C-alpha positions as CSV (number, residue, x, y, z in Angstrom):
1,X,62.1,103.8,96.3
2,X,63.3,104.7,93.1
3,X,64.3,101.7,90.1
4,X,66.7,101.8,87.7
5,X,68.2,99.0,85.4
6,X,71.3,97.9,84.3
7,X,72.3,96.6,80.8
8,X,76.0,94.9,79.8
9,X,76.3,95.7,76.4
10,X,79.6,93.9,76.1
11,X,83.7,94.6,77.1
12,X,85.5,97.3,75.6
13,X,85.8,95.7,71.6
14,X,83.4,92.9,71.8
15,X,79.5,93.2,71.4
16,X,77.7,91.3,73.8
17,X,75.1,89.2,72.1
18,X,72.4,91.5,73.3
19,X,68.5,91.0,71.7
20,X,67.9,94.4,71.0
21,X,64.0,94.0,70.7
22,X,63.8,91.8,74.2
23,X,66.0,94.5,75.9
24,X,62.0,97.0,74.4
25,X,59.9,93.9,75.3
26,X,62.1,94.2,79.2
27,X,61.5,97.8,79.5
28,X,58.3,98.9,78.3
29,X,56.7,95.8,81.0
30,X,58.5,97.7,83.4
31,X,57.3,101.2,82.4
32,X,54.1,99.6,82.7
33,X,54.8,100.0,86.3
34,X,56.6,102.4,87.6
35,X,58.8,104.5,86.0
36,X,63.0,103.9,85.7
37,X,65.0,106.4,87.0
38,X,68.4,105.1,85.4
39,X,69.9,103.5,83.1
40,X,73.1,102.1,83.0
41,X,74.7,101.2,79.9
42,X,78.5,99.4,78.7
43,X,81.0,99.3,78.0
44,X,80.9,98.3,74.4
45,X,82.6,100.6,72.4
46,X,80.9,99.6,69.3
47,X,77.5,99.0,70.4
48,X,73.8,99.8,68.8
49,X,72.2,101.6,71.6
50,X,69.8,104.2,69.6
51,X,66.6,102.7,69.8
52,X,67.3,101.7,73.5
53,X,68.6,104.8,74.1
54,X,65.6,107.0,72.5
55,X,62.7,104.8,74.2
56,X,64.7,105.3,77.8
57,X,64.6,109.3,76.9
58,X,61.5,109.4,75.7
59,X,60.4,107.9,79.3
60,X,62.6,110.4,81.3
61,X,65.0,108.1,81.8
62,X,68.6,108.9,82.9
63,X,71.2,107.4,80.8
64,X,74.2,106.8,82.2
65,X,77.8,105.5,80.5
66,X,79.0,101.9,82.3
67,X,82.8,103.0,82.8
68,X,85.0,100.2,84.3
69,X,88.1,102.7,84.4
70,X,91.3,101.0,86.3
71,X,90.7,97.3,84.4
72,X,89.4,96.3,81.5
73,X,90.0,99.9,79.1
74,X,93.0,97.9,79.0
75,X,91.6,96.1,75.7
76,X,91.9,100.3,73.9
77,X,95.0,101.5,75.9
78,X,98.3,100.8,77.6
79,X,98.1,102.1,81.2
80,X,101.0,102.1,83.3
81,X,100.6,98.3,85.8
82,X,99.9,97.3,88.6
83,X,103.3,96.2,90.6
84,X,103.3,93.9,93.9
85,X,105.5,94.4,96.5
86,X,107.8,91.9,95.6
87,X,108.8,94.6,92.6
88,X,106.6,92.0,90.1
89,X,103.9,93.3,87.3
90,X,100.4,91.7,88.9
91,X,99.4,89.0,86.7
92,X,96.1,88.5,84.9
93,X,92.9,87.3,87.2
94,X,90.2,85.7,85.6
95,X,86.8,86.0,85.6
96,X,84.4,82.6,86.1
97,X,81.5,85.2,85.0
98,X,82.8,85.8,81.5
99,X,85.7,83.1,81.5
100,X,87.9,86.1,80.3
101,X,91.2,87.2,81.9
102,X,91.7,90.7,83.0
103,X,94.4,93.1,84.6
104,X,94.1,96.0,86.7
105,X,96.1,99.3,86.0
106,X,97.6,101.4,88.9
107,X,94.5,102.8,90.6
108,X,97.2,106.0,92.0
109,X,99.3,107.5,89.0
110,X,97.3,110.2,87.3
111,X,99.0,109.5,84.3
112,X,96.4,106.2,84.1
113,X,93.8,108.9,84.6
114,X,94.8,110.8,81.7
115,X,94.4,107.7,79.6
116,X,91.1,107.0,81.2
117,X,89.4,109.9,80.0
118,X,91.0,110.0,76.9
119,X,89.8,106.5,76.4
120,X,86.7,108.1,77.1
121,X,86.6,111.0,75.1
122,X,87.9,108.5,72.1
123,X,86.1,106.0,72.0
124,X,82.7,107.3,74.3
125,X,82.3,111.2,74.3
126,X,83.2,111.4,70.9
127,X,81.8,108.4,68.9
128,X,79.7,108.1,66.1
129,X,77.8,104.9,68.1
130,X,76.5,108.0,71.0
131,X,74.7,110.5,69.9
132,X,75.9,114.0,71.3
133,X,74.2,114.3,75.0
134,X,73.1,110.3,74.8
135,X,75.0,110.1,78.3
136,X,73.1,112.0,81.6
137,X,75.6,110.7,84.3
138,X,79.0,108.2,84.0
139,X,78.4,105.0,86.2
140,X,82.0,104.7,87.2
141,X,83.0,101.1,88.0
142,X,86.6,98.9,88.7
143,X,87.4,101.7,90.5
144,X,89.5,100.1,93.5
145,X,92.4,98.3,93.7
146,X,91.9,93.7,93.3
147,X,90.5,91.9,96.0
148,X,91.9,88.8,97.0
149,X,90.9,87.2,93.4
150,X,94.9,86.4,92.7
151,X,95.8,85.5,96.5
152,X,97.5,88.0,98.8
153,X,100.3,89.1,96.3
154,X,97.5,91.0,94.4
155,X,96.5,92.4,97.9
156,X,99.8,93.5,98.4
157,X,100.2,96.5,95.9
158,X,100.9,98.8,94.6
159,X,104.9,99.4,94.6
160,X,105.2,101.0,91.6
161,X,107.8,103.9,91.4
162,X,105.3,106.3,91.6
163,X,103.2,105.0,94.8
164,X,106.6,104.2,96.6
165,X,107.6,107.7,96.1
166,X,105.0,109.7,97.0
167,X,102.9,107.4,99.3
168,X,103.7,105.7,102.9
169,X,103.9,101.8,102.0
170,X,104.2,99.6,105.2
171,X,107.4,97.5,104.5
172,X,106.9,93.1,103.9
173,X,108.4,92.8,107.5
174,X,105.2,95.2,108.7
175,X,103.1,92.4,106.9
176,X,103.7,89.7,108.8
177,X,100.7,87.2,110.0
178,X,99.9,87.5,113.1
179,X,97.7,84.0,112.8
180,X,96.9,81.6,110.0
181,X,93.5,81.8,111.3
182,X,93.2,85.7,111.9
183,X,96.7,86.9,109.6
184,X,95.6,90.5,109.1
185,X,95.2,91.3,113.0
186,X,91.8,91.9,112.8
187,X,89.5,92.5,115.9
188,X,86.7,94.6,115.1
189,X,84.5,96.2,112.6
190,X,82.8,99.4,113.3
191,X,81.7,101.7,111.0
192,X,82.0,100.2,108.4
193,X,86.1,100.4,108.9
194,X,88.3,97.0,110.8
195,X,90.4,97.5,113.5
196,X,93.6,95.5,112.5
197,X,97.3,94.9,112.2
198,X,99.5,98.2,112.2
199,X,100.5,96.8,109.5
200,X,98.0,96.2,106.9
201,X,96.2,98.9,108.4
202,X,98.5,101.4,106.6
203,X,98.5,99.0,103.7
204,X,94.4,99.9,102.9
205,X,95.0,103.4,104.4
206,X,97.0,104.5,101.5
207,X,94.6,102.7,99.4
208,X,91.6,104.1,100.5
209,X,93.7,107.6,100.1
210,X,95.2,107.2,96.7
211,X,91.5,105.7,95.9
212,X,89.9,109.0,96.4
213,X,92.7,111.4,94.9
214,X,92.3,109.4,91.4
215,X,88.0,109.6,92.2
216,X,88.1,113.3,92.8
217,X,90.4,114.3,89.3
218,X,88.0,112.0,87.5
219,X,84.7,113.4,89.6
220,X,85.7,116.4,88.9
221,X,86.5,116.2,85.3
222,X,82.9,114.9,84.2
223,X,80.9,117.4,86.6
224,X,82.5,119.8,84.4
225,X,81.1,117.9,81.5
226,X,77.5,118.5,82.9
227,X,77.2,114.5,83.8
228,X,75.3,113.0,87.1
229,X,78.0,110.6,89.0
230,X,77.3,106.9,90.2
231,X,79.9,105.2,92.3
232,X,79.9,101.7,92.0
233,X,81.1,99.5,95.3
234,X,81.8,96.8,96.8
235,X,80.0,96.6,100.2
236,X,81.3,97.8,103.0
237,X,82.7,95.0,104.3
238,X,84.7,93.7,101.4
239,X,85.5,97.4,99.8
240,X,87.8,98.5,102.2
241,X,90.1,95.8,101.2
242,X,90.0,97.6,97.9
243,X,90.8,101.1,98.6
244,X,87.2,102.2,98.8
245,X,86.5,104.4,101.6
246,X,82.7,105.7,102.3
247,X,83.4,107.8,104.5
248,X,85.7,109.5,101.9
249,X,83.9,108.5,98.4
250,X,80.6,109.5,99.4
251,X,81.1,113.0,99.3
252,X,81.9,112.7,95.8
253,X,78.4,111.0,93.7
254,X,74.7,112.0,93.3
255,X,74.1,108.3,93.9
256,X,76.8,105.2,95.3
257,X,75.3,101.5,94.4
258,X,77.1,98.9,97.2
259,X,76.8,95.5,95.1
260,X,75.3,93.6,97.7
261,X,75.2,90.3,95.5
262,X,74.9,87.3,97.7
263,X,73.8,85.0,94.7
264,X,77.4,86.1,92.7
265,X,79.9,83.6,92.6
266,X,82.2,86.2,90.7
267,X,83.9,89.1,91.7
268,X,81.8,91.7,93.6
269,X,79.9,88.6,94.4
270,X,79.8,88.3,98.4
271,X,80.5,84.3,98.9
272,X,83.2,84.8,96.2
273,X,85.0,87.9,97.3
274,X,84.7,85.8,101.1
275,X,86.2,82.8,99.7
276,X,89.0,84.2,97.8
277,X,89.9,86.2,101.0
278,X,90.0,82.5,103.3
279,X,92.3,80.8,100.2
280,X,94.7,83.8,100.0
281,X,97.1,83.5,102.7
282,X,98.3,79.9,102.3
283,X,96.7,76.7,101.1
284,X,95.7,74.9,104.1
285,X,92.2,73.9,104.1
286,X,91.7,74.3,108.1
287,X,93.2,77.3,107.9
288,X,90.8,78.6,105.9
289,X,87.9,77.7,107.5
290,X,89.0,79.4,110.0
291,X,89.9,82.4,108.5
292,X,86.0,82.4,107.2
293,X,84.7,81.9,110.7
294,X,86.5,84.6,112.1
295,X,86.0,87.0,109.2
296,X,82.3,86.4,109.4
297,X,82.0,86.4,113.6
298,X,83.8,89.5,113.2
299,X,81.8,91.6,110.5
300,X,78.1,89.4,112.8
301,X,77.4,88.2,109.2
302,X,74.5,85.6,110.3
303,X,70.9,86.7,110.5
304,X,70.3,90.6,108.9
305,X,74.1,91.5,107.8
306,X,73.1,93.0,104.3
307,X,70.6,95.7,106.4
308,X,73.3,96.4,108.5
309,X,74.9,97.2,105.7
310,X,72.3,99.6,104.7
311,X,72.2,101.2,108.0
312,X,75.8,101.6,108.1
313,X,76.5,103.4,104.7
314,X,73.3,105.9,105.2
315,X,73.9,106.7,109.1
316,X,77.4,107.9,107.3
317,X,75.5,109.8,105.0
318,X,73.1,111.5,107.5
319,X,75.7,112.4,110.3
320,X,77.9,114.2,107.9
321,X,74.5,115.7,106.1
322,X,76.0,114.5,102.2
323,X,72.8,115.2,99.2
324,X,74.3,111.7,98.3
325,X,71.4,109.2,97.1
326,X,72.4,104.8,98.0
327,X,71.1,102.9,95.4
328,X,72.1,99.0,96.1
329,X,72.4,96.5,93.8
330,X,71.0,93.3,93.8
331,X,71.1,90.6,91.4
332,X,67.9,90.2,89.1
333,X,69.7,88.2,86.7
334,X,69.8,84.2,85.9
335,X,73.6,83.4,85.2
336,X,73.7,79.6,85.6
337,X,76.8,78.8,88.1
338,X,77.1,81.7,88.1
339,X,74.3,83.6,89.5
340,X,71.3,81.4,90.7
341,X,68.8,84.3,91.6
342,X,65.4,82.6,92.2
343,X,62.3,85.0,93.2
344,X,62.4,83.9,96.9
345,X,66.3,85.2,97.5
346,X,64.9,88.8,95.2
347,X,61.5,89.0,97.7
348,X,64.7,88.6,100.7
349,X,66.7,90.7,99.0
350,X,64.1,93.6,98.9
351,X,63.2,92.9,102.3
352,X,66.7,93.6,103.6
353,X,67.5,97.2,101.7
354,X,64.1,98.5,101.8
355,X,66.0,101.8,104.0
356,X,67.7,102.4,100.8
357,X,66.6,105.0,97.9
358,X,66.7,102.9,95.3
359,X,67.5,100.0,93.6
360,X,69.8,99.2,90.8
361,X,68.5,95.9,89.2
362,X,71.6,94.1,88.0
363,X,74.1,93.4,86.7
364,X,72.5,93.0,83.0
365,X,68.9,93.9,81.9
366,X,69.5,91.0,78.5
367,X,69.8,87.6,81.3
368,X,67.2,89.2,83.5
369,X,64.7,86.2,83.4
370,X,61.2,87.8,83.1
371,X,59.4,86.0,85.5
372,X,62.4,87.5,87.6
373,X,61.3,91.2,86.7
374,X,57.9,90.4,87.6
375,X,58.6,89.7,91.0
376,X,60.6,92.7,91.4
377,X,58.3,95.2,90.2
378,X,55.8,93.2,92.7
379,X,57.5,93.8,95.7
380,X,58.5,97.1,95.2
381,X,54.8,98.5,93.5
382,X,52.2,96.1,95.0
């Protein structure tokens, strides 16, 4: 099983407090035991990573630029906004992992694709901080609509002029709750997709089509530059709600990384995303509990759920004859109150993703305790 690592260097304009020598020591410890297939590094535009990149290159590791596409890059350029069904701009959202506000632009609008490409060329590809030819690939993150983190209003988007004129969007009366226990009328979860109320299905079909169209354009652009492509995706049962349709997206990538973060209380973390869904429709606690129970029973969350998600993705890859590699993201870092990752959890996670092609140690090498790294290596290579 291949092993890759992620290194977060800070947001677009504010570098993280990274101990370069500590990172090098951790990488060397991994190299003593195995090869590192890929290193996913980003997304601060001024990060000093030359010595890290030199070590990676000397050891034959592919370096991917970690680039958030439809969020975060707004610190470097002005994007066309995300508009809710009520015609208002979607408010900024709060990420407890870094205690910062963030926002999404409209993922469907071609103007935003061109702006993202311009940001890449100006601040990364041609930056003095990144040597020419440093990157072997691009790691596309935030390639989605927002989830339920801001409530139902963030999910019932985007209703900007472009989306209204180019897509078949449901009207508000098509999205009325069928019941507070099951407001979207979900009846089944099969083949990484939900059966549900026609209005909501129309909404999520639009999102899947919009994300695929935009990524097809982006991936074509990066492939012309000779870059490999890795997509950062939500776990399938959550990805459906943000426009990430594995059936479509798998064909675009060399590698997909489902974030199967079962200990993360922040965006993309399974506990976090489940809880935001359950609280999105009203403030009644009993209703929220009922929604949670219904969702988890529908997807059969209990038992070997992570293994079933992995197998479901592999089945789509094999059925369609895709060459895409499945490298699962599991948390190895420890972040107080956000990601309480223990050695026991790491062992359980590795056992549940044994049918994947690889593991991406997530989501930040800087905050991975050496004991967690050693546990990862022991489980994979002893």
